[in-house]
N, CA, C and O atoms as CSV, one atom per row, in Angstrom:
chain,resi,resn,atom,element,x,y,z
A,1,MET,N,N,-18.956,217.913,-40.437
A,1,MET,CA,C,-18.857,216.629,-41.113
A,1,MET,C,C,-17.526,215.982,-40.756
A,1,MET,O,O,-16.495,216.654,-40.799
A,2,GLN,N,N,-17.517,214.698,-40.407
A,2,GLN,CA,C,-16.295,214.001,-40.055
A,2,GLN,C,C,-15.615,213.467,-41.306
A,2,GLN,O,O,-16.261,213.066,-42.274
A,3,THR,N,N,-14.290,213.476,-41.249
A,3,THR,CA,C,-13.507,212.923,-42.354
A,3,THR,C,C,-13.298,211.440,-42.101
A,3,THR,O,O,-12.932,211.056,-40.991
A,4,PRO,N,N,-13.522,210.592,-43.107
A,4,PRO,CA,C,-13.312,209.163,-42.893
A,4,PRO,C,C,-11.833,208.858,-42.671
A,4,PRO,O,O,-10.958,209.577,-43.154
A,5,SER,N,N,-11.572,207.792,-41.939
A,5,SER,CA,C,-10.195,207.376,-41.690
A,5,SER,C,C,-9.593,206.817,-42.972
A,5,SER,O,O,-10.250,206.085,-43.713
A,6,HIS,N,N,-8.342,207.169,-43.222
A,6,HIS,CA,C,-7.653,206.683,-44.417
A,6,HIS,C,C,-6.466,205.809,-44.029
A,6,HIS,O,O,-5.438,205.823,-44.706
A,7,LYS,N,N,-6.600,205.055,-42.955
A,7,LYS,CA,C,-5.497,204.213,-42.509
A,7,LYS,C,C,-5.184,203.167,-43.566
A,7,LYS,O,O,-6.079,202.598,-44.191
A,8,THR,N,N,-3.906,202.931,-43.747
A,8,THR,CA,C,-3.502,201.880,-44.660
A,8,THR,C,C,-3.465,200.564,-43.897
A,8,THR,O,O,-3.183,200.553,-42.699
A,9,PRO,N,N,-3.745,199.459,-44.570
A,9,PRO,CA,C,-3.717,198.173,-43.874
A,9,PRO,C,C,-2.275,197.765,-43.558
A,9,PRO,O,O,-1.331,198.202,-44.215
A,10,ARG,N,N,-2.131,196.923,-42.545
A,10,ARG,CA,C,-0.813,196.377,-42.257
A,10,ARG,C,C,-0.414,195.499,-43.424
A,10,ARG,O,O,-1.199,194.673,-43.892
A,11,ARG,N,N,0.787,195.678,-43.880
A,11,ARG,CA,C,1.262,194.856,-44.993
A,11,ARG,C,C,2.100,193.687,-44.516
A,11,ARG,O,O,2.158,192.651,-45.178
A,12,PHE,N,N,2.747,193.845,-43.375
A,12,PHE,CA,C,3.691,192.843,-42.894
A,12,PHE,C,C,3.427,192.535,-41.431
A,12,PHE,O,O,2.844,193.340,-40.704
A,13,SER,N,N,3.867,191.355,-41.014
A,13,SER,CA,C,3.737,190.926,-39.630
A,13,SER,C,C,5.107,190.619,-39.059
A,13,SER,O,O,6.058,190.378,-39.803
A,14,VAL,N,N,5.210,190.629,-37.738
A,14,VAL,CA,C,6.457,190.256,-37.075
A,14,VAL,C,C,6.832,188.845,-37.526
A,14,VAL,O,O,5.998,187.939,-37.527
A,15,GLY,N,N,8.088,188.675,-37.905
A,15,GLY,CA,C,8.577,187.385,-38.388
A,15,GLY,C,C,8.663,187.288,-39.895
A,15,GLY,O,O,9.331,186.390,-40.407
A,16,ASP,N,N,8.002,188.195,-40.635
A,16,ASP,CA,C,8.067,188.167,-42.102
A,16,ASP,C,C,9.472,188.506,-42.587
A,16,ASP,O,O,10.131,189.393,-42.045
A,17,ARG,N,N,9.923,187.787,-43.619
A,17,ARG,CA,C,11.190,188.117,-44.283
A,17,ARG,C,C,10.881,189.110,-45.394
A,17,ARG,O,O,10.007,188.864,-46.226
A,18,VAL,N,N,11.592,190.225,-45.410
A,18,VAL,CA,C,11.326,191.294,-46.370
A,18,VAL,C,C,12.613,191.762,-47.044
A,18,VAL,O,O,13.714,191.582,-46.522
A,19,ARG,N,N,12.444,192.362,-48.207
A,19,ARG,CA,C,13.549,192.979,-48.950
A,19,ARG,C,C,13.311,194.485,-48.965
A,19,ARG,O,O,12.186,194.942,-49.163
A,20,VAL,N,N,14.368,195.241,-48.757
A,20,VAL,CA,C,14.269,196.697,-48.781
A,20,VAL,C,C,14.284,197.164,-50.233
A,20,VAL,O,O,15.211,196.861,-50.983
A,21,VAL,N,N,13.250,197.902,-50.619
A,21,VAL,CA,C,13.158,198.446,-51.973
A,21,VAL,C,C,13.116,199.967,-51.951
A,21,VAL,O,O,12.944,200.606,-52.989
A,22,GLY,N,N,13.272,200.539,-50.774
A,22,GLY,CA,C,13.272,201.998,-50.632
A,22,GLY,C,C,14.549,202.604,-51.165
A,22,GLY,O,O,15.404,201.905,-51.708
A,23,GLU,N,N,14.674,203.911,-51.007
A,23,GLU,CA,C,15.783,204.643,-51.602
A,23,GLU,C,C,17.025,204.752,-50.729
A,23,GLU,O,O,18.017,205.336,-51.166
A,24,ALA,N,N,17.011,204.211,-49.510
A,24,ALA,CA,C,18.185,204.290,-48.635
A,24,ALA,C,C,19.282,203.381,-49.198
A,24,ALA,O,O,19.155,202.159,-49.129
A,25,PRO,N,N,20.356,203.955,-49.754
A,25,PRO,CA,C,21.364,203.146,-50.449
A,25,PRO,C,C,22.043,202.101,-49.567
A,25,PRO,O,O,22.432,201.043,-50.062
A,26,GLU,N,N,22.192,202.373,-48.282
A,26,GLU,CA,C,22.867,201.411,-47.411
A,26,GLU,C,C,22.029,200.165,-47.129
A,26,GLU,O,O,22.556,199.160,-46.652
A,27,TYR,N,N,20.731,200.223,-47.421
A,27,TYR,CA,C,19.850,199.080,-47.185
A,27,TYR,C,C,19.235,198.526,-48.466
A,27,TYR,O,O,18.641,197.449,-48.430
A,28,GLN,N,N,19.351,199.203,-49.563
A,28,GLN,CA,C,18.733,198.810,-50.840
A,28,GLN,C,C,19.057,197.356,-51.184
A,28,GLN,O,O,20.225,196.980,-51.277
A,29,GLY,N,N,18.029,196.553,-51.370
A,29,GLY,CA,C,18.185,195.163,-51.781
A,29,GLY,C,C,18.472,194.183,-50.653
A,29,GLY,O,O,18.489,192.973,-50.880
A,30,ARG,N,N,18.697,194.682,-49.440
A,30,ARG,CA,C,19.001,193.781,-48.325
A,30,ARG,C,C,17.744,193.072,-47.838
A,30,ARG,O,O,16.638,193.609,-47.913
A,31,ILE,N,N,17.935,191.856,-47.338
A,31,ILE,CA,C,16.828,191.055,-46.815
A,31,ILE,C,C,16.976,190.957,-45.308
A,31,ILE,O,O,18.062,190.704,-44.786
A,32,GLY,N,N,15.862,191.161,-44.620
A,32,GLY,CA,C,15.852,191.082,-43.168
A,32,GLY,C,C,14.525,190.545,-42.671
A,32,GLY,O,O,13.674,190.127,-43.457
A,33,THR,N,N,14.358,190.562,-41.367
A,33,THR,CA,C,13.159,190.039,-40.721
A,33,THR,C,C,12.482,191.144,-39.917
A,33,THR,O,O,13.140,191.894,-39.197
A,34,ILE,N,N,11.157,191.235,-40.050
A,34,ILE,CA,C,10.387,192.201,-39.264
A,34,ILE,C,C,10.434,191.759,-37.803
A,34,ILE,O,O,10.042,190.638,-37.481
A,35,THR,N,N,10.911,192.638,-36.917
A,35,THR,CA,C,10.966,192.314,-35.486
A,35,THR,C,C,9.952,193.109,-34.673
A,35,THR,O,O,9.667,192.765,-33.526
A,36,ASN,N,N,9.407,194.168,-35.261
A,36,ASN,CA,C,8.411,194.979,-34.556
A,36,ASN,C,C,7.687,195.829,-35.587
A,36,ASN,O,O,8.216,196.104,-36.664
A,37,ARG,N,N,6.485,196.238,-35.250
A,37,ARG,CA,C,5.752,197.187,-36.089
A,37,ARG,C,C,4.963,198.083,-35.162
A,37,ARG,O,O,4.557,197.677,-34.073
A,38,TYR,N,N,4.755,199.293,-35.605
A,38,TYR,CA,C,3.938,200.196,-34.808
A,38,TYR,C,C,3.180,201.130,-35.720
A,38,TYR,O,O,3.616,201.442,-36.828
A,39,GLU,N,N,2.027,201.572,-35.229
A,39,GLU,CA,C,1.166,202.457,-35.994
A,39,GLU,C,C,1.462,203.891,-35.602
A,39,GLU,O,O,1.575,204.210,-34.418
A,40,LEU,N,N,1.587,204.744,-36.590
A,40,LEU,CA,C,1.818,206.155,-36.325
A,40,LEU,C,C,0.543,206.785,-35.790
A,40,LEU,O,O,-0.554,206.475,-36.257
A,41,ALA,N,N,0.687,207.665,-34.816
A,41,ALA,CA,C,-0.476,208.302,-34.195
A,41,ALA,C,C,-1.247,209.154,-35.192
A,41,ALA,O,O,-2.476,209.109,-35.230
A,42,VAL,N,N,-0.539,209.921,-35.990
A,42,VAL,CA,C,-1.160,210.754,-37.018
A,42,VAL,C,C,-0.510,210.390,-38.334
A,42,VAL,O,O,0.679,210.634,-38.537
A,43,ALA,N,N,-1.278,209.812,-39.218
A,43,ALA,CA,C,-0.720,209.351,-40.487
A,43,ALA,C,C,-1.261,210.178,-41.642
A,43,ALA,O,O,-2.448,210.500,-41.692
A,44,ASP,N,N,-0.401,210.504,-42.539
A,44,ASP,CA,C,-0.764,211.161,-43.795
A,44,ASP,C,C,-1.499,210.129,-44.644
A,44,ASP,O,O,-1.018,209.004,-44.783
A,45,SER,N,N,-2.620,210.471,-45.199
A,45,SER,CA,C,-3.411,209.511,-45.965
A,45,SER,C,C,-2.673,209.009,-47.203
A,45,SER,O,O,-3.069,207.998,-47.785
A,46,GLN,N,N,-1.624,209.687,-47.609
A,46,GLN,CA,C,-0.852,209.267,-48.775
A,46,GLN,C,C,0.286,208.312,-48.405
A,46,GLN,O,O,0.953,207.777,-49.291
A,47,ARG,N,N,0.511,208.095,-47.120
A,47,ARG,CA,C,1.612,207.240,-46.669
A,47,ARG,C,C,1.080,206.102,-45.817
A,47,ARG,O,O,-0.060,206.130,-45.351
A,48,ASP,N,N,1.919,205.111,-45.624
A,48,ASP,CA,C,1.571,204.021,-44.718
A,48,ASP,C,C,1.384,204.565,-43.311
A,48,ASP,O,O,2.081,205.495,-42.905
A,49,SER,N,N,0.462,203.998,-42.579
A,49,SER,CA,C,0.289,204.397,-41.189
A,49,SER,C,C,1.079,203.482,-40.258
A,49,SER,O,O,1.030,203.647,-39.039
A,50,TYR,N,N,1.808,202.517,-40.826
A,50,TYR,CA,C,2.637,201.613,-40.033
A,50,TYR,C,C,4.105,201.789,-40.376
A,50,TYR,O,O,4.465,202.070,-41.519
A,51,ARG,N,N,4.940,201.619,-39.369
A,51,ARG,CA,C,6.394,201.563,-39.542
A,51,ARG,C,C,6.829,200.176,-39.089
A,51,ARG,O,O,6.210,199.571,-38.214
A,52,TYR,N,N,7.899,199.684,-39.697
A,52,TYR,CA,C,8.372,198.335,-39.433
A,52,TYR,C,C,9.852,198.361,-39.074
A,52,TYR,O,O,10.654,199.003,-39.753
A,53,VAL,N,N,10.212,197.654,-37.993
A,53,VAL,CA,C,11.609,197.503,-37.611
A,53,VAL,C,C,12.104,196.218,-38.266
A,53,VAL,O,O,11.521,195.149,-38.085
A,54,VAL,N,N,13.191,196.339,-39.030
A,54,VAL,CA,C,13.755,195.199,-39.756
A,54,VAL,C,C,15.142,194.903,-39.204
A,54,VAL,O,O,15.973,195.801,-39.078
A,55,PHE,N,N,15.387,193.631,-38.876
A,55,PHE,CA,C,16.680,193.174,-38.381
A,55,PHE,C,C,17.410,192.462,-39.507
A,55,PHE,O,O,16.838,191.615,-40.193
A,56,PHE,N,N,18.690,192.816,-39.692
A,56,PHE,CA,C,19.527,192.216,-40.730
A,56,PHE,C,C,20.553,191.315,-40.052
A,56,PHE,O,O,21.482,191.795,-39.404
A,57,ILE,N,N,20.376,190.007,-40.208
A,57,ILE,CA,C,21.183,189.050,-39.468
A,57,ILE,C,C,22.667,189.095,-39.844
A,57,ILE,O,O,23.519,188.833,-38.995
A,58,GLU,N,N,22.991,189.424,-41.100
A,58,GLU,CA,C,24.391,189.350,-41.534
A,58,GLU,C,C,25.315,190.307,-40.788
A,58,GLU,O,O,26.508,190.034,-40.657
A,59,ASP,N,N,24.781,191.423,-40.298
A,59,ASP,CA,C,25.644,192.347,-39.544
A,59,ASP,C,C,25.026,192.814,-38.222
A,59,ASP,O,O,25.608,193.647,-37.527
A,60,GLY,N,N,23.860,192.284,-37.878
A,60,GLY,CA,C,23.226,192.623,-36.608
A,60,GLY,C,C,22.585,193.998,-36.570
A,60,GLY,O,O,22.165,194.457,-35.508
A,61,ALA,N,N,22.505,194.658,-37.712
A,61,ALA,CA,C,21.904,195.998,-37.784
A,61,ALA,C,C,20.387,195.891,-37.813
A,61,ALA,O,O,19.830,194.867,-38.207
A,62,ASP,N,N,19.728,196.966,-37.389
A,62,ASP,CA,C,18.289,197.072,-37.594
A,62,ASP,C,C,17.970,198.493,-38.017
A,62,ASP,O,O,18.722,199.428,-37.743
A,63,ALA,N,N,16.845,198.633,-38.688
A,63,ALA,CA,C,16.428,199.934,-39.205
A,63,ALA,C,C,14.913,199.958,-39.290
A,63,ALA,O,O,14.269,198.909,-39.284
A,64,VAL,N,N,14.345,201.150,-39.368
A,64,VAL,CA,C,12.891,201.331,-39.404
A,64,VAL,C,C,12.483,201.817,-40.792
A,64,VAL,O,O,13.110,202.716,-41.354
A,65,PHE,N,N,11.422,201.214,-41.342
A,65,PHE,CA,C,10.958,201.529,-42.690
A,65,PHE,C,C,9.446,201.673,-42.728
A,65,PHE,O,O,8.737,201.095,-41.904
A,66,TYR,N,N,8.957,202.449,-43.690
A,66,TYR,CA,C,7.542,202.436,-44.047
A,66,TYR,C,C,7.289,201.183,-44.878
A,66,TYR,O,O,8.215,200.637,-45.478
A,67,GLY,N,N,6.046,200.731,-44.915
A,67,GLY,CA,C,5.692,199.551,-45.687
A,67,GLY,C,C,6.019,199.671,-47.165
A,67,GLY,O,O,6.392,198.682,-47.796
A,68,PHE,N,N,5.884,200.876,-47.732
A,68,PHE,CA,C,6.153,201.028,-49.168
A,68,PHE,C,C,7.636,200.887,-49.495
A,68,PHE,O,O,8.003,200.791,-50.666
A,69,GLU,N,N,8.489,200.873,-48.477
A,69,GLU,CA,C,9.926,200.686,-48.688
A,69,GLU,C,C,10.334,199.218,-48.638
A,69,GLU,O,O,11.512,198.891,-48.786
A,70,LEU,N,N,9.358,198.331,-48.428
A,70,LEU,CA,C,9.631,196.918,-48.257
A,70,LEU,C,C,8.767,196.072,-49.190
A,70,LEU,O,O,7.695,196.495,-49.622
A,71,GLU,N,N,9.259,194.861,-49.494
A,71,GLU,CA,C,8.456,193.869,-50.190
A,71,GLU,C,C,8.772,192.520,-49.573
A,71,GLU,O,O,9.834,192.342,-48.977
A,72,MET,N,N,7.856,191.565,-49.712
A,72,MET,CA,C,8.095,190.231,-49.184
A,72,MET,C,C,9.282,189.617,-49.926
A,72,MET,O,O,9.377,189.711,-51.150
A,73,ALA,N,N,10.180,188.993,-49.174
A,73,ALA,CA,C,11.325,188.304,-49.782
A,73,ALA,C,C,10.889,186.911,-50.192
A,73,ALA,O,O,10.095,186.263,-49.510
A,74,SER,N,N,11.417,186.465,-51.308
A,74,SER,CA,C,11.044,185.111,-51.772
A,74,SER,C,C,12.039,184.087,-51.325
A,74,SER,O,O,11.884,182.903,-51.624
């Protein structure tokens, strides 16, 4: 018997402005822009199957997050 796919839907697109809500203290509350996204080859059904690269214009830094670590910025 085959197991059904449990892929999570993409939550964000390239160009979206997002706020970091994850637990990484150096990024908590910062707002950035999605510059890339990629799907993990093997994803745990309890986690997002997408990772997002976020660029922070104020210092030129970028970092990679799961979708659950981000929310749309208003």
